[in-house]
Structures are given as C-alpha cells and as structure tokens.
C-alpha positions as CSV (number, residue, x, y, z in Angstrom):
1,X,-16.8,47.0,19.5
2,X,-14.6,44.2,18.2
3,X,-14.3,43.4,14.6
4,X,-14.7,39.8,13.3
5,X,-11.5,38.4,11.9
6,X,-11.6,37.1,8.4
7,X,-9.5,34.1,7.2
8,X,-7.0,35.5,4.8
9,X,-6.5,33.5,1.6
10,X,-2.8,32.6,1.0
11,X,-0.9,34.5,-1.8
12,X,-1.4,33.3,-5.3
13,X,1.1,30.5,-6.4
14,X,2.5,30.3,-2.8
15,X,3.1,26.9,-1.3
16,X,-0.1,27.0,0.8
17,X,-2.1,28.2,-2.2
18,X,-0.9,25.3,-4.3
19,X,-1.5,22.7,-1.6
20,X,-5.0,24.0,-0.9
21,X,-6.0,24.2,-4.6
22,X,-3.9,21.6,-6.3
23,X,-7.0,19.4,-7.1
24,X,-8.7,22.3,-8.9
25,X,-5.5,23.2,-10.8
26,X,-5.0,19.6,-11.9
27,X,-8.7,19.4,-12.9
28,X,-8.3,22.4,-15.2
29,X,-5.3,20.7,-16.9
30,X,-7.4,17.6,-17.4
31,X,-10.3,19.6,-18.8
32,X,-8.0,21.3,-21.3
33,X,-7.0,17.8,-22.6
34,X,-10.6,16.7,-22.8
35,X,-11.6,19.9,-24.7
36,X,-8.9,19.1,-27.3
37,X,-11.2,16.2,-28.5
38,X,-13.8,18.8,-29.7
39,X,-11.5,20.3,-32.4
40,X,-10.2,18.4,-35.4
41,X,-6.8,20.0,-35.3
42,X,-6.1,19.0,-31.7
43,X,-8.1,15.8,-31.5
44,X,-5.2,13.6,-32.8
45,X,-3.0,15.0,-30.0
46,X,-5.6,14.8,-27.3
47,X,-6.5,11.2,-28.1
48,X,-2.9,10.2,-27.4
49,X,-3.4,11.2,-23.7
50,X,-6.8,9.6,-23.2
51,X,-6.9,6.3,-25.0
52,X,-4.6,3.3,-25.1
53,X,-2.2,3.5,-28.0
54,X,-0.4,1.0,-30.3
55,X,-3.4,-1.1,-31.4
56,X,-2.6,-4.3,-33.3
57,X,-5.3,-6.4,-35.0
58,X,-4.9,-10.1,-35.3
59,X,-7.1,-12.8,-36.8
60,X,-8.2,-15.6,-34.6
61,X,-8.9,-18.9,-36.4
62,X,-11.9,-20.6,-34.9
63,X,-13.2,-23.1,-37.4
64,X,-12.1,-24.0,-40.9
65,X,-15.5,-23.0,-42.4
66,X,-16.0,-19.7,-40.6
67,X,-14.0,-16.6,-41.3
68,X,-11.3,-15.7,-38.8
69,X,-12.4,-13.3,-36.1
70,X,-10.3,-10.1,-35.7
71,X,-9.0,-9.6,-32.2
72,X,-7.4,-6.4,-30.9
73,X,-4.2,-6.5,-29.0
74,X,-1.9,-3.7,-27.8
75,X,1.9,-3.1,-27.6
76,X,3.8,-0.5,-25.6
77,X,5.7,2.5,-26.9
78,X,6.8,6.1,-26.2
79,X,3.2,7.5,-26.6
80,X,2.3,5.6,-23.4
81,X,4.1,8.3,-21.5
82,X,1.4,10.8,-22.5
83,X,-1.3,8.3,-21.4
84,X,0.4,7.7,-18.1
85,X,0.6,11.5,-17.5
86,X,-3.2,12.0,-18.1
87,X,-4.2,9.2,-15.7
88,X,-1.7,10.6,-13.2
89,X,-3.8,13.7,-13.2
90,X,-7.0,11.7,-12.8
91,X,-5.3,9.9,-9.8
92,X,-4.5,13.2,-8.1
93,X,-8.1,14.3,-8.5
94,X,-9.5,11.0,-7.1
95,X,-7.0,11.2,-4.3
96,X,-8.3,14.7,-3.3
97,X,-12.0,13.5,-3.5
98,X,-11.4,10.5,-1.2
99,X,-9.4,12.7,1.2
100,X,-12.0,15.5,1.4
101,X,-15.3,13.6,1.3
102,X,-14.4,10.4,3.2
103,X,-11.2,10.4,5.2
104,X,-11.5,14.0,6.6
105,X,-15.0,13.3,7.8
106,X,-14.0,10.2,9.6
107,X,-11.0,11.9,11.1
108,X,-13.2,14.6,12.6
109,X,-15.2,11.9,14.5
110,X,-12.2,9.9,15.7
111,X,-10.2,12.9,17.0
112,X,-6.8,11.3,16.2
113,X,-3.4,12.7,17.1
114,X,-1.2,14.2,14.3
115,X,0.9,11.0,14.0
116,X,-2.2,8.7,13.8
117,X,-4.0,11.2,11.6
118,X,-1.2,11.0,9.0
119,X,-1.1,7.2,9.1
120,X,-4.9,7.0,8.9
121,X,-4.9,9.0,5.7
122,X,-2.1,6.9,4.2
123,X,-3.9,3.6,5.0
124,X,-7.3,5.0,3.8
125,X,-5.9,6.0,0.4
126,X,-3.8,2.8,0.0
127,X,-6.6,0.5,1.1
128,X,-9.0,2.0,-1.5
129,X,-6.4,1.5,-4.2
130,X,-5.4,-2.0,-3.2
131,X,-9.1,-3.1,-3.1
132,X,-9.8,-1.7,-6.5
133,X,-6.5,-3.2,-8.0
134,X,-7.1,-6.6,-6.4
135,X,-10.6,-6.9,-7.8
136,X,-9.5,-5.7,-11.2
137,X,-6.5,-8.0,-11.2
138,X,-8.5,-11.0,-10.2
139,X,-11.0,-10.4,-13.1
140,X,-8.0,-10.2,-15.6
141,X,-6.5,-13.4,-14.2
142,X,-9.8,-15.2,-14.6
143,X,-10.4,-14.0,-18.1
144,X,-6.9,-14.6,-19.4
145,X,-6.5,-18.0,-17.7
146,X,-3.1,-17.1,-16.2
147,X,-3.7,-19.2,-13.0
148,X,-5.0,-22.4,-14.5
149,X,-2.0,-22.8,-16.8
150,X,1.3,-21.9,-15.0
151,X,3.4,-22.5,-18.2
152,X,1.5,-19.6,-19.7
153,X,3.9,-17.4,-17.8
154,X,6.8,-18.2,-20.2
155,X,5.4,-20.0,-23.2
156,X,5.5,-17.9,-26.3
157,X,7.8,-15.3,-24.9
158,X,8.3,-12.4,-25.7
159,X,4.7,-11.5,-24.9
160,X,4.6,-8.3,-26.9
161,X,0.8,-8.4,-27.4
162,X,-1.5,-7.5,-24.5
163,X,-5.2,-7.4,-24.1
164,X,-6.9,-4.1,-23.6
165,X,-7.6,-4.8,-19.9
166,X,-4.0,-5.9,-19.3
167,X,-2.4,-2.8,-20.8
168,X,-4.9,-0.4,-19.2
169,X,-4.2,-2.0,-15.9
170,X,-0.5,-1.4,-16.2
171,X,-1.0,2.2,-17.4
172,X,-3.2,2.9,-14.3
173,X,-0.7,1.2,-12.0
174,X,2.2,3.2,-13.2
175,X,0.2,6.4,-13.2
176,X,-1.0,5.8,-9.6
177,X,2.5,5.2,-8.2
178,X,3.9,8.2,-10.1
179,X,1.1,10.4,-8.7
180,X,2.2,9.3,-5.1
181,X,5.4,11.3,-5.5
182,X,3.8,14.8,-5.7
183,X,1.2,13.7,-3.1
184,X,4.0,13.7,-0.6
185,X,4.1,17.5,-1.0
186,X,0.4,18.0,-1.4
187,X,-0.5,16.1,1.7
188,X,2.2,17.7,3.8
189,X,3.7,14.4,4.8
190,X,6.0,14.6,7.8
191,X,9.7,14.6,7.2
192,X,10.1,11.4,9.3
193,X,7.7,9.5,7.1
194,X,9.0,10.7,3.7
195,X,11.9,8.2,3.4
196,X,9.7,5.2,4.3
197,X,7.1,6.2,1.8
198,X,9.7,7.0,-0.9
199,X,11.1,3.5,-0.5
200,X,8.0,1.6,-1.3
201,X,6.8,4.1,-4.0
202,X,10.1,3.7,-5.9
203,X,10.0,-0.1,-5.5
204,X,6.5,-0.2,-7.0
205,X,7.5,2.0,-9.9
206,X,10.7,0.0,-10.6
207,X,9.1,-3.4,-10.6
208,X,5.8,-2.6,-12.4
209,X,7.6,-0.5,-15.1
210,X,10.2,-3.3,-15.4
211,X,7.6,-6.0,-15.9
212,X,5.8,-3.7,-18.5
213,X,8.9,-2.8,-20.5
214,X,10.5,-6.3,-20.5
215,X,7.2,-7.9,-21.7
216,X,6.8,-9.8,-18.4
217,X,3.3,-8.5,-17.8
218,X,1.9,-12.0,-17.2
219,X,4.4,-12.7,-14.4
220,X,4.0,-9.2,-13.0
221,X,0.2,-9.5,-12.8
222,X,0.4,-12.9,-11.1
223,X,2.7,-11.5,-8.4
224,X,0.9,-8.2,-7.9
225,X,-2.6,-9.7,-7.1
226,X,-1.6,-11.7,-4.0
227,X,0.7,-8.9,-2.9
228,X,-2.1,-6.4,-3.1
229,X,-4.4,-8.7,-1.1
230,X,-1.8,-8.8,1.8
231,X,-1.3,-5.0,1.7
232,X,-5.1,-4.5,1.6
233,X,-5.5,-6.6,4.8
234,X,-2.7,-4.7,6.6
235,X,-4.1,-1.3,5.9
236,X,-7.6,-2.3,6.6
237,X,-6.5,-3.8,9.9
238,X,-4.7,-0.5,10.7
239,X,-7.8,1.5,10.0
240,X,-9.8,-0.7,12.4
241,X,-7.0,-0.4,15.0
242,X,-7.2,3.4,14.8
243,X,-10.9,3.3,15.4
244,X,-10.6,0.8,18.3
245,X,-7.2,-0.2,19.7
246,X,-8.7,-3.6,20.9
247,X,-9.2,-4.7,17.2
248,X,-5.8,-6.3,16.5
249,X,-6.9,-9.8,15.1
250,X,-6.4,-8.6,11.5
251,X,-2.7,-8.1,12.1
252,X,-2.3,-11.8,13.0
253,X,-3.9,-12.9,9.8
254,X,-1.8,-10.4,7.8
255,X,1.4,-11.7,9.3
256,X,0.6,-15.3,8.3
257,X,-0.4,-14.3,4.7
258,X,2.6,-12.0,4.4
259,X,5.1,-14.9,4.9
260,X,3.1,-17.1,2.6
261,X,3.0,-14.5,-0.2
262,X,6.8,-13.9,0.1
263,X,7.4,-17.7,-0.4
264,X,4.9,-17.8,-3.3
265,X,6.6,-14.8,-4.9
266,X,10.0,-16.4,-4.7
267,X,8.8,-19.8,-5.9
268,X,7.0,-18.4,-9.0
269,X,10.0,-16.1,-9.8
270,X,12.5,-18.9,-9.6
271,X,10.2,-21.2,-11.6
272,X,9.8,-18.6,-14.4
273,X,13.3,-17.2,-14.7
274,X,15.3,-20.3,-13.6
275,X,13.4,-23.1,-15.4
276,X,10.7,-21.6,-17.8
277,X,12.4,-18.9,-19.7
278,X,15.8,-20.6,-19.7
279,X,14.3,-23.6,-21.6
280,X,12.3,-21.8,-24.3
281,X,13.4,-21.9,-27.9
282,X,13.4,-18.1,-28.4
283,X,16.7,-17.1,-26.7
284,X,18.4,-13.8,-27.4
285,X,18.3,-10.1,-27.0
286,X,16.4,-7.9,-29.5
287,X,14.9,-4.4,-28.8
288,X,13.0,-4.5,-32.0
289,X,11.3,-7.8,-31.2
290,X,11.0,-7.0,-27.5
291,X,13.0,-10.1,-26.6
292,X,15.1,-9.9,-23.4
293,X,15.5,-13.6,-22.8
294,X,19.2,-13.7,-22.0
295,X,21.0,-14.9,-18.9
296,X,22.0,-11.5,-17.8
297,X,18.5,-10.0,-17.9
298,X,17.0,-13.1,-16.3
299,X,19.5,-13.1,-13.4
300,X,19.1,-9.4,-12.9
301,X,15.3,-9.7,-12.7
302,X,15.5,-12.6,-10.3
303,X,18.1,-10.9,-8.1
304,X,15.9,-7.7,-7.9
305,X,12.9,-9.8,-6.9
306,X,14.8,-11.8,-4.3
307,X,16.5,-8.7,-2.8
308,X,13.1,-7.0,-2.5
309,X,11.6,-9.9,-0.8
310,X,14.5,-10.2,1.6
311,X,14.2,-6.5,2.4
312,X,10.5,-6.8,3.0
313,X,11.1,-9.8,5.3
314,X,13.7,-7.9,7.2
315,X,11.3,-5.0,7.8
316,X,8.6,-7.5,8.8
317,X,10.8,-9.2,11.4
318,X,11.9,-5.9,12.9
319,X,8.2,-4.8,13.0
320,X,7.2,-7.9,14.8
321,X,10.1,-7.7,17.3
322,X,9.3,-4.1,18.0
323,X,5.7,-4.9,18.6
324,X,6.6,-7.9,20.9
325,X,8.9,-5.6,22.9
326,X,6.2,-3.0,23.3
327,X,3.7,-5.6,24.5
328,X,6.2,-7.1,27.0
329,X,6.9,-3.7,28.4
330,X,3.2,-2.9,28.8
331,X,2.7,-6.2,30.6
332,X,5.7,-5.6,32.9
333,X,4.4,-2.1,33.8
334,X,1.0,-3.5,34.6
335,X,2.5,-6.1,36.9
336,X,4.5,-3.5,38.8
337,X,1.5,-1.3,39.2
338,X,-0.6,-4.2,40.6
339,X,1.9,-5.9,42.9
340,X,2.2,-3.2,45.7
341,X,-1.5,-2.9,46.0
342,X,-2.2,-6.6,46.1
343,X,0.3,-7.3,48.9
344,X,-1.2,-6.8,52.4
345,X,0.8,-4.6,54.8
346,X,2.7,-6.1,57.7
347,X,0.5,-4.2,60.1
348,X,-2.8,-5.3,58.6
349,X,-1.7,-9.0,58.4
350,X,-1.1,-9.2,62.1
351,X,-4.4,-7.6,63.0
352,X,-3.0,-4.4,64.5
353,X,-0.5,-6.2,66.8
354,X,3.0,-5.0,67.6
355,X,5.6,-7.7,68.5
356,X,2.8,-10.2,69.1
357,X,0.9,-8.0,71.6
358,X,-2.5,-6.7,70.7
359,X,-2.5,-2.9,70.5
360,X,-5.9,-1.3,71.2
361,X,-7.2,1.4,69.0
362,X,-7.4,4.0,71.8
363,X,-3.6,3.8,72.2
364,X,-3.9,3.2,76.0
365,X,-1.6,1.0,78.0
366,X,-3.1,-2.3,79.2
367,X,-1.4,-1.8,82.6
368,X,-3.5,-0.1,85.2
369,X,-2.1,3.2,86.5
370,X,-1.1,3.4,90.2
371,X,-3.2,5.8,92.2
372,X,-1.2,8.3,94.2
373,X,-1.5,7.9,98.0
374,X,-3.1,10.8,99.6
C-alpha cells in the first residue's frame, strides 16, 4: 500500500519560507505600526509613519470684508523617510494581492512559458500602477492648474509649500519604486532580467526623489503624467499580445506617443531650466530656504533629463530594429517554405513526356515486338 506524499513546508526563515510568506510578514509589521495609534505613549511615533508630516497653515485672503481662510500646505523633511517606509510596506502587500488573486489566475488560463510568464507578471503589476498614478496625476494637474499656466512651473520658486495631494502623491511614488527593489527577490526574477529592471527602477527613484528634494515637484508632476500614459499603453499592449499574438496594433500607437513624449519632455525641461528659472528674481543657493536656483544645479538637472531621454531613445531604436529584423526573418522563412511547393515539377509540366515523346503509364514501348518465326 502506497503512502500519500505530503508537501513539506520549507524551514523557518529560509529563502523559500521568506519568499512564500513575505506578504504575511510585512502585514504583521504594518499592523504593529497601526496598533501603536491605540496607545498614547506610542501614538506620537506611530503617527509619523502613517500621516503626512510638516504641516504649514497659511491664510488665504479672499475679500477685504471677509476673514482670511486658513489653507494647509506641507513641506518635506527627515520624517518623510518614516512615511515612505510605511507605504513601502503597503505597496508590498498590494503587490502580493494583485499577483495572487489576479495575475496568477490569468496565468493558469494562458499557459505561458517561463519567459512570458515573468514578463506578463511585470507588465500586469506596472500597468496597474501606471493606470492608478496617471488618473491621480491628472486630477492633481486639473485641481492645481499646472497645465493652463505654463509659467506656474517656475514662478515663485522655490516651491517649498505643497498641497496635501501633491505631497502624498510623491510619498507614494517614492515608496512604490523603493518597494520594487525587494520585489526582485520576492518574485524570483531571472538573473537576465535583473539588470534591465534595476536600470529603470533606479532612474525613477533618482528623478522623482530629485524633483521632490529640489522643490521641483510641479515640473516633476507635469513630466510624469504623460510618461506614465505612454508606459501604461506599452504594458497594456504587451498584456494583450501575450493573450493573443495577433494583437499588435497597440505597439504602433505606443511607438508614436513615445517619440512625442520624449520631445515634450525635452521641450518643457529646456523651457523651465534654460529660460524660466534663469530669469527669476530669486537666484541663489540656500538649504534653509530650499532654494537651489543656481547655474550648476540647473545645468545638472537639465543634463540628467537629457541623458535619460537620449538613453531611452537609444533603447527604443534598438527595440524597433530588433523587431523589424525578426519580422523580416519570419517573412523570408515563409517565402522559402512556400516557393518549392508552388513551383510545378519538370515532369508534371510536360504532361509525363520524356524528351518530347509521350510516355505511357504502363511503361510499355510504342514499338511492336517482332514475332519469332516458327
């Protein structure tokens, strides 16, 4: 009689154990932080992780007869690190939920290979994030009127005061891209894909954190929203391609919008750093005031943006050339496969004749045999 084998659970705190239960472990840490709000002794420390810090109240003058209305703004500071850490934990939990309850179920139906399975998970996670960030960013741009007045990008710099939605948006953005680093380990990303993913994760962290620290959050938001739209279209097209390889029209629209977005990014960046900030009255460098409007900082920021856009265009051109070569090779192989079948044979074209003489099917000579004389 054969015994039924049981799946052995991995050893506690082993690599496999951490990978399988990382969402539960992170949830416990987040719950400990939330439980700190229940006690007066720990509430002042727990609130630092959960809520946005550095609140500044200013009075907004509406009319001469009415009293000024208080408006809440926010600045950045060292305590934001604790807030970013807490929402990094939330991002890991949400990542695991999307993976388990949505992407894994779709993967079971599609029966993808290991390579496509990894890319499908990556595109599914990023498409969800880009969609959420694009909608949120558009609502902020509409409320703050960043688009209707382009001079709003540099007028009144340094922009040390942020609305709640703007600061919380940046906190979530930084937390998400920092959470992507441990996810490379949790999701068992292949070694071949790790350098590629590390490149764009570090670029996002560098640019978003730089815009946040240098008080360029208005410019950063204007550049992020169209970029997220293009990335959303790319990963959505890749998801449709994995479900049906004939669905490739989305890549054509993505290629067009990608080039337009790169040109838009360069134009807005040159306009802001080259003309806008260089002509403002408040020139100088002061950490206390949050003023970084000097030539060195402006040229460094502009160079970083231009180099990033040039690198992205280089990767884009190589991707298109590789795709074009693959399609040309497929078409050439199809022509080679069809050509010998389509050409009629020499024997069939002449109707079974040999050297112009009809050859009968029974392979008998047309000449009559001579009968032997008796």
